[in-house]
C-alpha positions in Angstrom: 2.2 9.3 -17.7 2.6 6.3 -19.9 6.2 5.2 -20.8 8.0 2.2 -22.3 6.9 -1.2 -21.3 8.5 -2.6 -18.1 10.1 -6.0 -17.7 9.1 -8.6 -15.0 12.4 -7.8 -13.2 11.7 -4.0 -13.2 8.2 -4.7 -11.8 9.7 -6.8 -9.1 12.2 -4.0 -8.2 9.3 -1.5 -8.0 7.4 -3.7 -5.5 10.5 -4.6 -3.5 10.9 -0.9 -2.9 7.2 -0.6 -2.0 7.6 -3.3 0.6 10.7 -1.9 2.3 9.3 0.9 4.5 9.6 2.2 8.1 5.7 2.3 8.2 5.5 -1.5 7.7 8.2 -2.1 10.3 6.4 0.1 12.8 3.1 -1.6 12.1 4.9 -4.9 12.8 5.6 -3.8 16.3 1.9 -4.0 17.2 2.0 -7.8 16.8 4.4 -8.3 19.7 1.7 -9.0 22.4 0.7 -12.1 20.3 4.1 -13.7 20.7 6.4 -14.6 17.8 4.7 -17.9 16.5 1.1 -16.5 16.7 2.2 -13.1 15.4 4.0 -14.7 12.5 0.9 -16.7 11.6 -1.3 -13.6 11.6 1.2 -11.8 9.4 1.4 -14.6 6.9 -2.3 -15.3 6.8 -3.1 -11.6 6.3 -0.6 -11.2 3.5 -1.9 -14.3 1.7 -5.4 -12.7 1.7 -4.2 -9.2 0.9 -1.7 -10.1 -1.8 -4.3 -12.4 -3.4 -6.5 -9.4 -3.9 -3.5 -7.3 -5.0 -2.8 -9.8 -7.7 -6.4 -9.8 -8.9 -6.5 -6.0 -9.0 -3.2 -5.7 -10.8 -4.2 -8.3 -13.4 -7.3 -6.2 -14.4 -5.0 -3.3 -15.2 -2.4 -5.5 -16.8 -4.9 -7.2 -19.2 -6.7 -4.0 -20.1 -3.6 -1.8 -20.2 -5.5 0.7 -18.1 -4.4 2.6 -14.9 -6.1 1.6 -11.6 -8.7 4.4 -11.7 -9.3 3.9 -15.4 -10.3 0.3 -14.6 -12.7 1.6 -12.0 -14.7 3.1 -14.9 -15.4 -0.4 -16.2 -17.5 -1.0 -13.1 -18.8 2.4 -12.1 -18.9 4.4 -15.3 -17.1 7.5 -16.4 -18.6 9.8 -13.8 -19.2 7.2 -11.1 -15.5 6.4 -11.0 -14.6 10.0 -10.2 -15.6 9.4 -6.5 -12.9 6.7 -6.2 -10.3 8.7 -8.2 -10.8 11.7 -5.8 -10.7 9.4 -2.7 -7.6 7.7 -4.1 -5.8 11.0 -4.6 -6.6 12.0 -1.0 -5.4 8.8 0.5 -2.2 8.9 -1.6 -1.4 12.4 -0.5 -2.2 11.2 3.0 0.2 8.3 2.6 2.9 10.6 1.2 2.7 12.8 4.3 2.7 9.8 6.7 5.7 8.1 5.0 7.7 11.3 4.9 6.9 12.1 8.6 7.8 8.5 9.8 11.0 8.6 7.7 12.1 12.0 8.9 11.3 11.2 12.6 13.5 8.0 12.4 16.3 9.8 10.4 16.4 12.6 12.9 16.9 10.2 15.8 20.1 9.0 14.1 21.3 12.4 12.8 19.6 15.2 14.6 19.3 18.1 12.2 15.6 18.8 12.8 12.5 16.8 11.8 11.4 19.5 9.3 14.8 19.5 7.6 14.6 15.7 7.1 11.1 16.1 5.7 12.5 18.5 3.1 15.4 16.2 2.2 13.1 13.2 1.7 10.6 15.3 -0.1 13.2 16.6 -2.6 14.5 13.1 -3.2 10.9 11.9 -3.9 10.5 14.7 -6.4 13.8 13.7 -8.0 12.5 10.1 -8.4 9.4 11.5 -10.1 11.3 13.7 -12.5 13.6 10.8 -13.4 10.5 8.9 -14.4 9.5 5.3 -13.7 10.7 4.2 -17.1 14.2 5.5 -16.4 14.6 4.2 -12.8 15.9 0.7 -13.7 19.5 1.2 -12.9 18.8 3.6 -10.0 16.4 1.1 -8.5 18.8 -1.8 -8.9 21.5 -0.1 -7.0 19.2 1.3 -4.2 17.3 -2.0 -3.8 20.6 -4.0 -3.6 21.8 -1.7 -0.9 18.5 -1.8 1.0 18.5 -5.6 0.8 22.0 -5.9 2.3 21.3 -3.4 5.0 18.0 -4.9 6.0 19.6 -8.4 6.3 22.2 -6.9 8.6 19.3 -5.3 10.6 17.7 -8.7 11.0 20.9 -10.2 12.4 21.1 -7.3 14.9 17.6 -7.7 16.1 17.3 -11.5 16.2 20.8 -11.8 17.6 19.6 -10.3 20.9 18.8 -13.8 22.2 16.0 -14.3 24.7 12.7 -12.4 24.1 12.0 -9.3 26.3 8.9 -9.3 28.5 5.9 -8.0 26.5 2.5 -7.1 27.9 -0.1 -9.7 26.9 -2.6 -7.0 26.5 -3.1 -6.1 22.9 -5.0 -6.9 19.7 -6.8 -10.2 19.1 -5.6 -12.6 16.4 -8.4 -11.5 14.1 -7.5 -7.8 14.5 -3.8 -8.7 13.8 -4.8 -10.5 10.6 -6.8 -7.5 9.5 -3.9 -5.2 10.2 -1.7 -7.5 8.1 -4.2 -7.4 5.3 -4.5 -3.6 5.5 -1.0 -2.8 4.1 -1.3 -4.8 0.8 -4.9 -3.6 0.6 -3.7 0.0 0.7 -1.9 -0.7 -2.7 -5.0 -2.0 -4.4 -6.1 1.4 -5.8 -2.7 1.8 -7.6 -1.1 -1.5 -8.6 -2.5 -1.2 -12.1 -0.7 2.0 -12.6 2.5 -0.1 -12.9 1.2 -3.5 -14.2 -0.5 -1.8 -17.2 2.9 -1.1 -18.8 4.3 -4.6 -18.2 5.7 -6.6 -21.2 4.3 -9.8 -19.8 1.2 -8.9 -17.9 0.4 -12.0 -16.0 4.0 -12.8 -15.0 4.7 -9.2 -14.0 1.5 -9.0 -11.9 2.3 -12.3 -10.2 5.9 -11.2 -9.4 4.7 -7.8 -8.2 2.3 -9.4 -5.7 4.6 -12.1 -4.6 7.7 -9.9 -4.2 5.7 -7.2 -2.3 4.1 -9.9 -0.1 7.4 -11.5 0.9 9.1 -8.2 1.5 6.1 -6.7 3.4 6.0 -9.9 5.7 9.8 -9.4 6.2 9.2 -5.8 7.4 6.4 -6.8 9.7 8.6 -9.6 11.2 11.5 -7.1 11.7 9.1 -4.8 13.6 7.6 -7.6 15.7 11.1 -9.1 16.3 12.4 -5.7 17.4 9.6 -5.3 20.0 9.9 -8.9 21.2 13.7 -9.4 21.3 14.9 -5.9 22.2 11.8 -4.6 24.0 11.9 -1.5 21.8 9.9 -0.3 18.9 12.2 2.6 17.9 14.0 1.0 15.0 16.3 4.0 14.5 17.7 3.6 18.1 18.2 -0.1 17.6 20.3 0.7 14.5 22.3 3.2 16.5 22.9 0.8 19.4 24.1 -1.8 16.9 26.6 0.6 15.3 24.5 1.0 12.1 24.4 4.8 12.3 25.2 5.7 8.6 23.9 2.4 7.2 20.7 2.8 9.3 20.2 6.3 8.0 20.5 5.0 4.4 17.9 2.3 5.1 15.5 4.9 6.5 15.9 7.6 3.9 16.0 5.4 0.7 13.2 3.0 1.9 11.0 6.0 2.5 11.8 7.5 -0.9 11.3 4.3 -2.9 7.9 3.6 -1.2 6.5 7.1 -1.1 7.5 7.8 -4.7 4.8 5.2 -5.7 2.2 7.1 -3.8 3.0 10.5 -5.3 3.4 9.0 -8.8 0.0 7.3 -8.6 -1.6 10.5 -7.3 -0.5 11.9 -10.6 -1.9 9.0 -12.6 -5.2 9.2 -10.8 -5.4 12.9 -11.5 -5.4 12.1 -15.3 -8.5 9.9 -14.6 -10.3 12.9 -13.1 -9.4 15.3 -15.9 -7.5 14.9 -19.2 -6.2 18.5 -18.6 -4.1 17.3 -15.7 -0.4 16.6 -16.3 0.3 13.5 -14.3 4.0 14.1 -13.6 3.5 17.6 -12.4 0.5 16.6 -10.3 2.7 13.9 -8.7 5.3 16.6 -7.9 2.5 18.7 -6.4 1.4 15.7 -4.3 4.9 15.3 -3.0 5.1 19.0 -2.1 1.8 18.9 -0.3 2.8 15.7 1.5 6.1 17.2 2.6 4.4 20.4 3.9 1.8 18.3 5.8 4.5 16.1 7.3 6.3 19.2 8.6 3.3 20.8 10.2 0.9 17.9 11.1 2.6 15.1 13.1 1.0 11.7 12.4 1.8 9.0 15.0 -0.8 6.2 14.7 -1.9 5.1 11.2 -4.1 2.1 12.1 -7.4 4.1 11.8 -6.2 5.4 8.4 -5.5 1.8 7.3 -8.9 0.7 8.3 -10.6 3.6 6.5 -8.7 2.7 3.3 -9.9 -0.9 3.7 -13.5 0.1 4.1 -13.4 2.3 1.0 -11.4 0.2 -1.4 -12.1 -3.4 -0.4 -15.7 -3.3 -1.7 -14.6 -1.3 -4.7 -12.1 -3.9 -5.9 -14.6 -6.7 -4.9 -17.1 -5.2 -7.4 -14.3 -4.9 -10.1 -13.3 -8.5 -9.5 -16.9 -9.7 -9.9 -17.5 -7.6 -13.0 -14.2 -8.5 -14.8 -13.6 -12.1 -13.9 -17.1 -13.5 -13.2 -19.6 -11.3 -15.0 -17.3 -10.3 -17.9 -18.9 -6.8 -17.9 -17.5 -3.4 -19.0 -19.6 -0.4 -18.2 -17.0 2.3 -19.1 -19.3 3.5 -21.8 -21.9 4.6 -19.2 -22.0 7.9 -17.4 -22.4 6.1 -14.0 -23.6 2.8 -12.7 -26.0 3.5 -9.9 -26.4 -0.2 -9.0 -22.7 -0.8 -8.5 -22.3 2.4 -6.5 -25.2 1.3 -4.3 -23.5 -2.1 -3.8 -20.2 -0.4 -3.0 -22.0 1.7 -0.3 -23.5 -1.5 1.2 -20.0 -3.1 1.2 -18.6 0.0 2.9 -21.2 -0.2 5.7 -20.7 -3.9 6.0 -17.0 -3.4 6.5 -17.5 -0.8 9.2 -19.9 -3.2 10.9 -17.5 -6.1 10.7 -14.9 -4.0 12.5 -17.0 -4.6 15.7 -16.7 -8.3 15.3 -13.6 -10.4 16.0 -13.3 -12.7 12.9 -10.3 -15.0 12.7 -9.5 -14.0 9.1 -10.1 -10.3 9.7 -12.8 -8.1 8.2 -11.6 -7.6 4.6 -12.1 -11.1 3.2 -15.7 -11.6 4.6 -16.6 -8.1 3.3 -15.3 -8.8 -0.2 -17.0 -12.2 -0.3 -20.3 -10.5 0.7 -19.9 -7.7 -1.8 -19.1 -10.1 -4.6 -22.1 -12.2 -3.8 -24.4 -9.2 -3.8 -22.8 -8.0 -7.1 -23.3 -11.3 -8.9 -26.8 -11.8 -7.5 -27.8 -8.2 -8.5 -26.6 -9.0 -12.0 -29.3 -11.6 -12.4 -32.1 -9.1 -11.6 -33.5 -7.8 -14.9 -33.3 -4.0 -15.4 -36.5 -2.2 -16.1 -34.6 0.7 -17.6 -31.0 1.6 -18.5 -28.8 2.8 -15.7 -27.5 6.4 -16.2 
């Protein structure tokens, strides 16, 4: 699915679209019990951590000109990386279903034509985006992103113009859990950012712009969600839009933000399929992922994604930690090997450590400590002489 090289501006537009999403706004509503100042601090701290990792992951793909799952071969070998390619495809199809479901539910509360019908509309638009192709989306994205930007600014004025905060129950997540939930969203993009930075004309600049733009927009979405819960006492963004007279405009925000975000998930499922087998045609696999996601959204309602976010973190945080250690610190490339058992074992340890850290309330969340531990294990293991080649 390789195309022409993308500009820094085009990469920025892609990641602006990734950040504007109903799922991020809904996640932001969970921060309300912390209060606005403390909630904002948790959002900013989590995104600094998450987007720092996002930049590192994207830079590996940008410098090597490889897709995300192709870069995984550099640490885990040709066959060893298949585990992550398959897990990535599954999580991307899962994300596709979640995003379509959330978007359809919100759209239906503004214009009631049936949740299933909205799932079909959004699914068809995602497929259209895929068929247009990422290399031809420049003008389409410019128009849609400009409209989304204007409408989202209006939404901010509506929410924060409510005045005094509504009464919010103090019972809720701890600050550390809030930071982790803030890290989780940029972390969910780690296994696919290289699918886009690999085609950048200016690799470092495009990767930096991608991470910064996504981080800023994602924080904005979280703050909208948190603000909605604090200042209006409601977490139903669609109903807030209707109340403010943003019926049609609100509908556009919901539908197009869902399409521009979910398109990346389906597209990257196609790219990851090519890492599993050269016989796979990425574009058509992406279309299939969109179809499966649409069907799943219609028949399997998905209401709470926090456990899903934590599962993604536990799988991909140690994976990218090993890649960061190998690429930036150890300068190693093991893509010529069938599989790297040592790194696979280190990944499993990192996975277990992450799940264990979920039981501990750490002020910076679980991801950063887990990645530091995994990187330390990886660099320490590299100093141990091998008695025989790894298979």
